[in-house]
N, C-alpha and C positions, 0 to 999 in steps of 0.2 A: 257403681259410685258416680257421681258426677264432683268436677272440681266445682271448689264456689267459685260467683260470676266476679268480676269489678265491679265496684263502684264507679259512679260517674267520673270521680275528684283522677281516683287512679287510670283512666283509660285515657284522661285529657293529659298524665303527665306523661306516661308513654307514648303521646303522639308526639309533644313537644321534646323527648327524650332523643324516639325517632326523628325528627326533624331536626335537631341540633347533630347527631349524628350521620348525618346524612347531608347535611350541609357541612360539616367536617371532611367528609369525602368527597366530596364536588365540586367544596368550593375552591381548592389549589388549583385543580382540574378545570374550572371556568376558571379560573384566575390564568393560568398558563395560557389558555385557547384565547385569552380576550389579547393578552400581550403577543403573541403568535400572530392575531389577527392586522395589529398593530403593525408588527416588523414586516410582514408580508404586502402589505401597503404601502411601506416604504420600499420595498426595492421593486413594486409596480408588477406586484405578481399572484395579486388577491385570489385572479384565478383558481392557480397550485391551491391555496388552501381553502378554496368553496368546493371546490372539487374533490380532496382530499379528508373534510369532513362532511359532506351530505352523503360522500360513499359509502363513508365510518358509521352513520346514521342510520343510513339502508340495513346497510347490514346489521348490524346490533340489531334494530328491530326483527330483520328478518330470522335470521338465527334466531333470536330468544323468541320467536312467534313460530319458528318449526320447534325448537326442542320443547320448550314449557306450553307449547299447542298440544302437542303431542301427549305430554305425560299428563295432562291438564282433561284429556281426550278421554285418556287411557286409567285413571282415578274416577271419572265420571260416569263408564263404562263399567268398572269395578262397583263402583255404590250400586248406581241404578239398577245392578242384576244382581245383586246381593244374596242370598236366600233370605226370605220371609220371616220362618224360623229357624233361629241358631245354636245346633243339642253343644253342650256344654257338657264338659267331661267331669263337672263334680260342681258341688256346690264356689268352690276357688278356682275359676275358671281365671289363668294370671291377663287371656286378653279383652277384657268386661272391663275396667277402670278403662283402660284405654283407649277401646273401643267409641264406650260412653263419652269420653272428652270428644275423642275426633267427631262422632255423631252431636254433639252440642255444639261443637263449633266449625262444621263441617264446610260452610263457607271462605274460612279463616282457610282453613288446610287446604280444603280445592283450591283456592284461588291463591293461598300465600306461596304452595310450595314450588306449582309449575312457575309463578310471578320469578321466586330468588331461584331456581333452577335455569329459567328464560333469561335473566339479568345477568348469568354465572357465563352460560353462554356467548349473548350477543358481545361482553366484555372481550370474550377469549377470541370471539369471530369475527372481529370488523378490523382487527390489525390487519388484515388477508385482502385492503381493498385496491391491492395493486394485480390479486391475480382476477379478479372480478375484472377492473377494467383493458386488461391483455387479452380479457377473452371478448367483450364487447367491442374494441377496435384492432383485433390483432389482423395480421395482411398474411402476403404469400411468401414465400420465400422464392420461389420457383425452382426449388429443389425438392426431389422426393425421394422417400427411402429404401434403400434398395430390396426388402423385402416385405412390403404391405404397400410400397407405393404410394406412399401418404404424403404432401408436400410436408416439408416441414416447418409449418407456420401452426399445423394438427397438433406438433409434439408441443411448439412452445409456448402457444396459446390458448387453444381448446381442452388438448387432453388432461393437464395439472386444472382445469376449474371443474370440468367431471370426476376427474379422482376427489376434489375439492370437496364438492356436493354431495358427492358418494359417501364420503367419509362425516359428513355433518345428519346424512341421513341413516348411517347405521348407529351413531349416535344415541339419536333418536326415538330410534326403534328398541335402542338399548333401552336407553332408560323407560322408555314407555312399559315393556316387560318388566323392567325389576320393579317401578309403580304396582302396574297390574298383578304383580306374584306378593307384593310386602299387600298390597290395599285388597286381595280376595284374601288372604291369609287371616287379615285383623279381621273383613267381614264374615271368615264363615266359609266362603269357598274353597279353599284348601283344610283340609281337619286333618291332623297328623296323629291321631288316634287309630287305634286298630294294625291290623297286620298290614303295612304298605300304604296307610294314610285313605284320605277319600278325596274325592276331585268330585267341586260341583259342573251341572254343567254350563254352566253361564262362563267359571273360569277356565273350564278344559277349552271351552271356546276359542274366550279373548284372547289366553296364556297359547294355543295352537297357532294362530290368526297370527298373532305379534311374530311366532316366532316363524311360520311361514315367510312373512314379511321378511324376514333377516335372510333366512335361506335364499330368497327372490334377490335379494338385492347381494348377496354373495353370487350368485349365479352373474350379472349386469358387472362384479368386479370381476370373476377370471373374465369374460369379454375384455377387459380393458388392461386385464394385464399381459395379453399377448402383446401388448403396445409395450408394457414397461420391459419386456424381455428384451427390447435393442436399447437398455440401458443395463443391462445385465452386467455384476463383476464379478461372474463365476470366476474369471483365469486374470482379476487386477491381482497386482497392481500392471500384469504385462499388458495386459490392453483389455478396454471398456465393449459392450457390445452382446449382443445376441451371439454366443460361442454354436460349436455344433452339437452337443447337447441337448440346447435351451431351443434349437431350431428342429431337429430332431426325436426331440422327450417330452422337454416339457409343453412346446409350441401344441404341441398334439393330446397330451395331457389338460393343458388349460380348456379343449372344445372338448374333450369327451365329461371333464370336471364340470363344465356349463352347464352341460345335458341334464347329467347327473342330478347336478343343486334346481335346477327345474323341474324337474321330476320331483325330487323330494319337495318343495313347493307345494308342488299340488298335492303331495304325500298328506302334508302337514295340514291344506285346506280344505281336501275331504275327511282328517279325522278327526278336523273339528265339529264336523257339521253330521256327521256316519255315529258318533257316539264309541270312535272306538280310537282309543290313542295307541295300540298297538302298534296303527300304522304310519303316524310320525316319530313312532320307538325304534321303526323297524327303517324306513329313509333316514333319520339321523345316524344310525349305527351303517347304514348304504356311502352315508356323506362322509364318514369319517376314516373308515376302512378306505374307499376310493381313494382320498385322498393321499392316506400312506403309498400306499401298493402304487399308481398309478402318479400321483402325486409327487412321491420323493424316490421311492425305490427303483423304479423305472429309469429313472435317470440316472440315480446313483449308482449302479448298475454298467447301464451305457458309457457311463463316464470313466468307471473303471477299468469295463473289458475291454471297449472297444477305444475308445479316444486317448486314455492316455501312454497307449502304446505306440501309437499312430501319430500324437498330437500335432507335431510339426506340417502334417498332410494334411490331417481333420482339421485343422485352424485353419488354416492358410487363405479360406474365402471369409472367416470372420475376422481377421487380421488386416486382410486388404482393402473390409470395409471399414474398418477403423483406422487405418492412416490413411483414407482418401476420407471420412470425414473428420476427423481430429485435424488435418490442414488447411479444409474449407471453413471448419470452425473457428479455427485460431490463425486465421491469416496468413498457411505459410505456404498457400497455394504454388507463390509465385519469387520464391526464393532462387536465389543465381548462387549456383554452384559453380567455381571452379579451383580447378587442381592446384595447387601452391608448392612446391619442395619446400622453400623455409629452410634451406639452407646454403639460399644464397652469399657470394663473401664480396661486401659492398667495400670499394675503394676508395680510400681520403680524396679525391677527384669526384665520385661520386657524390661522397655524402654532399664535400663542397659545392657541388653544382645542387644540390637540390634545395629547391624555391618555394615547396608548399610544407612537405611534413616535418622534416626535420628545424625549421626556422620555427615551426607553431609549436614545440613540445611543451607541452605544457607544466612548469617547476611548481607550482600552485595547489595543494589539494585544499580545496573547500571543504573538507571534514574534519581540517587540523586549524585552519587558519583565524576562526570565529575569538578566539581569544586575541587573536595580532590585530584583529580589524577592532575591535571593541576597544585596548588601552591604547591603538594609534591613531583609529577616526571616528572613537565611540563617543567624545568629547562628555559632557555633562554626563553624573550617576548614572541619571534615569533616563540614558539612550543604550541601548543596547543591539546583540545581532541572533539570530537564531542559531542553535547548535551546530547547525549545519549553512555554509554560504552556498551557492549555484553557480551553475556556468553558462555563460549567456557568450554571444555573439556582436558585435556591432563590426556598422564601416563607418570609421573617422578619417579625415584625408585619403579616403578612395582608397582604404588598403582595410580590408576584412581581418579581423583580430579579434580572439575568446579570451571574454574576460570572467574573473571570479568577481560575481555583484551578489549587492546585499542591500536590503530596506535598511535604512537607522531606524528604529523603531522607538516608540518608546515601553520603557519596561519598567511599569511599577511597581516589580518585587525588588526594584532595588534603592527604591526610596529610600532614605532614612529622616533622621530626627523629624525637626516640626515641617518636613515633607509627607509625612504618612500622617496628616490629620484628612480629614475627610474632604474639604474643599479642597486642600491640596492631591489630593491624590483623585479625585473624579471631575474637575474644572478647571484646576489650572495646569497640569501635567498631563497632557489630553493627547498627546499628536507626538509622533516621529521630526526629524525630519533629514532630506538627503538621502537619495540617491550616492550607494559607493559601488567603485567600480576600478578593479587593480587589473590592466594584463595579466593573464597565464602566463606567458614565457618571459615576465621581465623579473628582475629581483634588482632589489635597490642595492648596489655593493661598496657604496660611499662610508667609506669610516676615517672618521674624524680624528684629528689627534687627543685630544678629550675623553672620547668614549665609541666603543664600539659599537657603529649604530646602521650595518649590513647585515644583508640577510632575511629584509622585510619585503613585503609587496609594494608596491608604487602604488598605493589607495588614494584615489581623492572622490571628495564627495562634490556631489551634484546640489544644493540644500539655497537654504536662503542667499546664503552670502557668499555662495559661487554657483551663480543656476547655470554659467554656461559648461559646468565641467574643466575650464579649465586646469590644466597641470600632469593630466593620465600620458600625456607624451614629452616625456625624460629631454627629449630630442628639442623640440619647442615645447617651453615650460609657457606660453603665451597664447597657446592655440589653444582651441575648443574644442570641447571634448564631449561626453552625452552632458546635453544640456535639457533641463527642465521649467519647465515653466509652472508647474507645480507642486514643489518638493515633499508639502507636508504630508504626512500619513498618521491618519485617525483609525486606517483598516489595513490587521496586518497580524504577520503570527505569533506575536509578543501580546497583543493586543488584547486578551481575555479578560478584563474589569469590562463595565460598563463606563462611560463618559458622557459630563452633559458639558453640554457647550451653544455656542449662542449666547441671546438674552439680551437684555436692555442695558446700555452702556452707562456706567456709573450705577448700576444692580448687581451683572455678574462679576469677576474679578478676575476676568483676563487672564487666559491665555499662554503659559511660558512659549515663546516663539522663538528666541533666540536669544546670544547675550546684549545685543541690539536693540534685542523688541521684544517687550513681554510684557503686552498688554495685549496681545491678538486676540481678536473673534467672530469666529466660524460664521464664514458667510454660506458655505453649501447645499449640495441638498437631503446630504445626509441625516440620518438620524429621524426619531420620532417626537412629537408634538408634546412639550410638557406645559404648555402654554392654560388647561383648564385643569382644575381642580378633582376633579376625575381620574385625569390620569395620571395625574401625582398622588393620589391615592394609590390606584392599580400597582405602580412602580414602588411606590413604601411599605405594601404589603409583598408584593415580587421577590424584594431585596431585603426585606425586613429593616428598612433605613429609615425610620421619622425624617433626617434629617430631606428625605425628598420632598415632604409633604410641608415640613417647618420652613425650610432656610428663605431667605429674604434674596439668595443669591440667584437664584430661580426668577422668573419673570415671561412675561410674552417675549416668544421670540428663543426661547429656551427649548433646547432638544436632546433625547438623550440616544446615545450611542450602546447598542447591546448588541450580542452576534457578532464582534467584527472578525471572528480567525477569518481568512477567504475561502481555507478549506470547507468550514462550514455554515459559510452563507448557500456556499455552491449547494453543498449537503441537501440543505432546507429549502434552498428553490425549486430544484431536482432530485427529491429522494428517489425514483429511478434509476440515477445513477451511482455506480461504484465509484468513487472522487479516489484519486491518484494520488499517494502519499505525501507528494513531494510538489508543492506548490513553489513558482517562482518570479519576483518580479521582474517587470523592464519597461522600458522608456518607450512610449509609443505617444509618435506626436505631442510630444514633450510632457504628458502623465506617468505619473508610474500607475499601473497596473500588474494586478498580478496576475499569472496565467494558469489556471487550474487545469487536469487532463482527468475526464472524464467519462466510463464506459458504462459500455449496454453490455450485459452477462447474462447467459441463461445455464442451467444444471441440467438440460432434458433436451439435449441435440442428438438424434437414433445416432451411435456406435460412436461418439467422438469421447475422447478419452478424457475421464473426471480427473482435475488439480486443481488441487487444495492452494487455493489462493494468498492467503497468509505464508506457509513454508515455500512455497515456488517464489515468493519476492523478499523472502528473507535473506538480509543479508548484512555486514559488516555495519554500512551506514548508519552512523547516527542522526538523531534530530530530525527522521521522518517517521511521518507516521506509517504503524505497522499497520496491514489489513486483515482483517477476518480469515481466519484460516477456514473458508467458506468452501463446497466442491464447486467449481465452475465446469462444465466443458464448449462454451462457447465465451468468448470476449471480441470487443470491436471499440476503437475508442472512437466512439461516434462525434462527442463533442468535445470544444473547447471552449474555455468559461472564462470571461474578465472578470476584474473585483476591480473596480478603480479604488485606491487608495485613499484620496481623498474625500468622495461621496459614498463609498459604497456600494455605489450603482453594479446591481449581475448581468454581464448579460453571455447571454448561450449562442455559442455559432456551429452549426452542423458541418462536420468536415466529412461524413460517410453517408452520403446521400439514401446509398444503398442497400445499409442495412435493416431490414425488416423490424427488429427492436424498437429503433429509433423511428419509424416512422408509425410502427405503433402509437407510442408517448409519443408522437406529433399530431395527431390525430386526439389523443384524451387530449393535450394542452395544446390547441390550437395557439400560433402566434407567436410558444413561449422561447421553443430555438429560432433561432434567426438560421436561414441560408446562408453556407459557406460567400455565397457571391458578392456578401457583405462585409467580410474580411475586407479590411483595408490589407496594401500590401506593404506596407512597415507593422503592421500586427503579424502578416504570414511569417515575416521574416524573422520572427524570434519566434514560433513555434517550434518544439522541441519533440522530439519521438518520446513518449513517455517514458519513464525506469521502471512501474510495474507492469506495461505489456510487456514490455524487453526481455523482464527477468522471464516473465510466465513461455513468452517464446522462446528464450533461451533453452530455458528447463526441457520443454518438448523435443528439439530440435536437437538436443541431444541422442533424441530415439526416434525420431520422426525423420530425421535424413537416410535411413535404411528403404530401398526402395521393395527390396524382395521382401517377401512377409514368412520365406524359412528363415532367411539369415534374420528378419526379427525376430524370430520365435527363440533363435538360438539365443541372441543378446550378444553376440561376440564383440558386432563395429561398433555398440552404444559409446556414448562418449559421455564425459564426467562436465558437468559446471565446476571448472576451479575452486579451490579454497583461499585463500584472503591469505598469506603465508606472511602476512605485515602488523595484523593486532588477532585477538582472539577474542571471542564474545559471540552474540547473539545465539539462538536456538536451532538455527538447519545446521548442525556441529556434524561432524563427518568425526571418524576414532578417532583422529588427534586433537581434537578440541579447537578444528579451525572452521567460521561460517564461513560460507559464499560469496565470494570476492565480488564486487558489484559490477555495475558496468562502469565504462567512463566517458565523458564527449569530450571529445579533442576533434583540431580543425585541420585535417590530414588529406592525402590523397591517396586512398587504398590503391592495389591492382586494378586497373581497368575503370576508375575513375579520372573524369577530362580535366580534373584541377579539383585545387583545396576545396573539401566539403565539411561541411560541421556535422560530425555522425556522432552514433552511440557502439561501443564497441564492446568486446571481449573476446578474450581466449577460451575454449574450448579445449580438455582434457582427454586423454587414452579411458576407459572405463578401468575402474580403480587402479592407477597408473596415473606418472607426475609428468607425461612427458609430454608436448601441445599434438593435439590432435587435429584441431580447425581455427578459424578465425572467423569470430563473425563480428558483420556490422552495419546498423541501418541509419538509412540518412535521412539528416534534418533539412536538408536544404529544399525550399520550395520545389523548384524543380522538376525533382526526383525524390521530393517526402514519404520515409516509409518504406522501401527500398530495399530489402532485405537481401545481402552479401554474404556468401560463407567460401574463403579461401579453406579447402578441404589439403590436408596435407596426408602425403602417402600411408597409407593402411600401413604396409608392411617396410620397413627399413635395414637396409645393410650396413654391416657393423652396426658403425656408434653414430648415424649418422642422424636419429630419433631427435628431435629440434625439445628443449626441453623447458618443460613448462611453468607457471608461478613460481611455486613453491622450489621448485630445483636452481632456478635462478636466485631467490632470495637466500637458499642457501649456500649458491658461493658465491653470493655476496658477503655473505657474513661468515666465507673461512677463507674471503681476501687478505691476502697477509697486509697492506694498507690499512684496510675498513679495521681489523681487528686490534689493530698497534690503535689507531685515534677513538677507534670506542672503547677501550682502555681510560683512555686519558677523559674522554666526555662522558662517559657513564661512570657517576660517582657520585657522593651523598650530596652533592647540590648541583646535579645536570642528569635533567631524564633525557632520554635518548628516542625521536617520534619518526617512525618510516614512516612517509606521505607514501599515497598512491602508485602503486607498480602498473607501468602503462606499459601496454605489447603495442608498438607498430610494425606494421609490413613493409621494413626501408631493403630497395637492394637484392631483393630475393632472397631475404632471410627476416626474422625479427628483431628489430630493436626493444630491448625492455629501458625506461627512463623509471629512478626512481630517487624524489627526493628526499633526502635526512634532514628532519628539523632535531634543535635540543630547545631544552625548555628548563628556567631554574627552577628550584623545589623550592617554590613559596609564592604567596597568597596572590602575588597581583604580578607574575611573570605571563610571559605568552611565547606562541611558539617561534623562533627563526630559523630559516634555514642557512645549515651549514655548510653541507657538501652536499654532491652530486653522483648517483652510482647509475651506471649506462652496463649494460651489457648486450654483445651481439656474439653469437657460435660460440667461442670456447674462451672469449677476452672479458676483460673486465675493465670497468674505467671507475677513478673515484677521485673527486674534484671537489674543488670548491665553487665550480662556475661548471654547467654543462660542455662550454666549450672546451676546455681544456680534460673534461672526463674522455668525449671526442675525440681528442687527439691521443688521447692512452691507445683508446680502441683501434680509433682507425689511423693515424698519423697527424702530424700539425696541422696540413690542409684543411682538415675536417671540419677542426673548432670555428671556421669562419662562416659554416653555415647557419652555426646556433646564435650568430649575429645579426639584432633585427634592429630596426630606423629607431624603437624603444628602448632599447638596452643599453642601460649604462654597463661599460665596462669596469674590471675593479684595479682600483689606484694601486700606488705602487705597494702600498701594506697591507693591502687586503691577501690575506692566508692564499695560498694556491698548496695547498697539501699532495695535489696530485705529485708534485717532482719532490719530495719528499722520501730519500731511498727507504726502500721495502723495509731493509736491514742496517740502520742507521751504524756505524761504525763505533768500536768499543772506544771509552772514556780513551784518552794519551795519543790518538792522532794513530795515523800508518807508517810514518816517519819518513814518507818516499817524497813531502815535496811542505814547505809551510805553508801554502796557502792550503792543500788539504787538509793539513793537521790544523789549522786557528777557524774552521770551518766545521772539523770535527765536534773542536770545543763549545763552537756558537750553537750546534744542533745541541748541543746535550747542554749548554747554559740555558737556550730558550725552551727546554719540554721542562727541565726544572722551576723553572719560571708559570709555566703554562699550568704544573702539577700546583703551585701555590695560587695562582689567582684563581685557581677553581676549587679549592677548597675553602677557600676565603668567599665565595659566591662575585668576585671582583668582576663586571664583564668589559670595565674597560682594561683592567689589565690582563684579561684572558685576553685580547683585539690585539693589545700591543706585544704578547707574547705568542700568540700566531700567529703576527706579522713578522716578529725575528725570527720564527720559525721556519718562514717562507724563506725570507730573507739569506739564512742561513743554508738551508737544502738548495736553494740556485747557486750558490757559490760553493758547497759540494759537486754539484753537478757539473759544475763551468771546468774545476781544479780540478775531475776527475777525466772530462772531456781533454782539460789542455794534454795531462798526464800520456793520455793514451796516443794524444797524437805526437807528442814527442819522443815515445818510450821507439827504441831501436827496434828494426823486425825482427821477428823470432826465426830460429831453423826451421825451414818447412813451410814456411809462413808464405 
């Protein structure tokens, strides 16, 4: 029975429907491709686009031809060798109608099915273009693996390609076998009638040969599996790499199975032509049985009865190899370790004489102060800042200072009312304006009589109104600060929507630039031309916005800006890079640029430890892009990228010319990455050691500071990344619900350093304990950039000489009587207490902990204000409204002088200094010992009551006045008590 033929009209309609479906499927992709082509032309990186597209197209057709062609060949052979007469089991042959339909349209099925299969396979495999390019341009590492002696480049560039190709060959052969099986059954080569069924000679030959090819590929796979043993996870997570069992049982088993597979393949080929299916059947059973006995059972027996009882000795060689490979792959070969007691007792004079670390102690937490920046220097409602601000350093007036910095960007999400119409959103409010910086160690403590305005950063904006950045130095407000020649910001972290700029004067609406100038027209090089109708039509379709096509405000000279996020721009220009999650702005040669760190990574470095990138970089910082949790076992910060905030220009610089992975990509895209010699000294002075790389290395150093393999196996001397006790959240949580503490950028001088250095630091705690085990720092100074130093505390401590870690110090802070008293006052229904970053600094042979404490009113427009500073050194705790007073409490009066820098404002007389508040205020009614003491007690009680009332009402001005009165009363109490003690007669025995 045959199916009825379609009429000419039906065929035409089917063709039209197929064209429409194809257009719908490919139209969006073609449109995106054209828009990307325009964008790559804007950033002058069209070679990247062309290379990617050409490689993808070649892969698409190559894989499609391999898989689809194999299936077509298999179907053709099955059809050509089909039995001439097909016996049927009866008049109602269930396959007759299907066989008739296929034979009637043999070209449609014989070409259509392989074509669709090839298209699907090609679309699946074309995304592996990076693997192919690395294979074609791979370089030597100059290092060999310890087992086979191959260069590491073989595992990084060559082996992945062979495995990829082998995988597609398996797919092609498998699909061909399935196609042959179905076709032979359909055409009668395979019949299920009778006992055991019947198999025609042609079917037997085709299926046996195809199966033999599969087994032969399996032999090739066993050959390459030997090399995969160097990535073994048998003893994970302790260590990765070939174990004793892998080397002494699995490796020989792979060679044995390789030989057996080759023999079995020959048996399949022989059976195909000897008309003997028993031979292939026996070979198949032998292959399966040997795989179970040799490949599974023998390694399991060796592991259970020989290795596990003596694992510390048996695995020593493998652990040693893993340690060496991991340190090499993650850049930990040259870590400088230094023993440090951590229990020193610095004196007030030593602290006072400190001119490097203590004067630069950071009081501003960039993870807290974004709302403060927004409200105090954000100006118009459409300007904003990222959730997390950044830390960088600048030399002003000959003095190096670290600053909390941010770009004041356009934030179209904050537009309101008529600001949200299409023209305003995309053509008027197009860019930010200004670079904001605040000295990280400085707080404005000025308090006016009408309003409490203290505890805020001295943030100064370098913009069109103040291009010199004057005012950043309170000691000299007219002196220039961080000067910018082009403060307009078209590309930034908040600018995710497209903007249309430029155009003809009189037609373009004009861009908002500042309160004094609202008719600015962009004249830079950024953006894609919208002057022709084809581009306007393309972008109208891309964004589904007809106004792009019909608006008269768009004319010759108009440009459209898109893909404006710096991190996104770098990722598109260099898709082979893993981009750091925290770009930061810097002023270089008067221009605002975004600096973005790029990593080259691998997951096939022999013996190196597999590390989940997402988990290793997870901490309590908010507002940063999280890395995908891909396993890596090699990483280099080989590229520093800059994105011009005005023009959007993306520039890549090589900062690790020895990285073989970078060398390979430089051959793929010649000229894309500029040599490090082209980095200007000013730009280099703003390079920071990247946070994500630091966190990965920190995680590994908790284990790989150990040098003895047997000690490594016991894990007794492993460390931990400390949990952040000031915040809760994140995914990398411990049992207490705390996430990892981030690393902190500080300007300080660590032991062994010659001077003040901008560095990224973190404490490390003992394994499953909260006391301090080490302190890690990495320099960002151009002279010794990337130098890793670890201060290692004694592994055993006598008595109670162990040094408290961050969690223990935070507990001590919160149990301090002064803090507990004032937190009761702060933490009420109208005020929230926010703990800032808990920074650990090596000072005077010990560790100094500093933590700012902020308060914020609980309403929509409130923002954090620094209220107190917590300090800990040894067993002493300081708690005051200024760092100087907190240091005095811990070290003595002289110590406070070190916290005074030329840019700091001293507290005015009515600024509260609760550090002098008595730990236990006297009871109401006084002591009766002196009128001055009684009056001070009464004043303290009155000020406390006024403070409670002001906090309940949410009146900040009244709170400031009450705190000032409380401070004055506390000082009066201390003075009266001291006078009483001095005038008291000596006691017997004294």
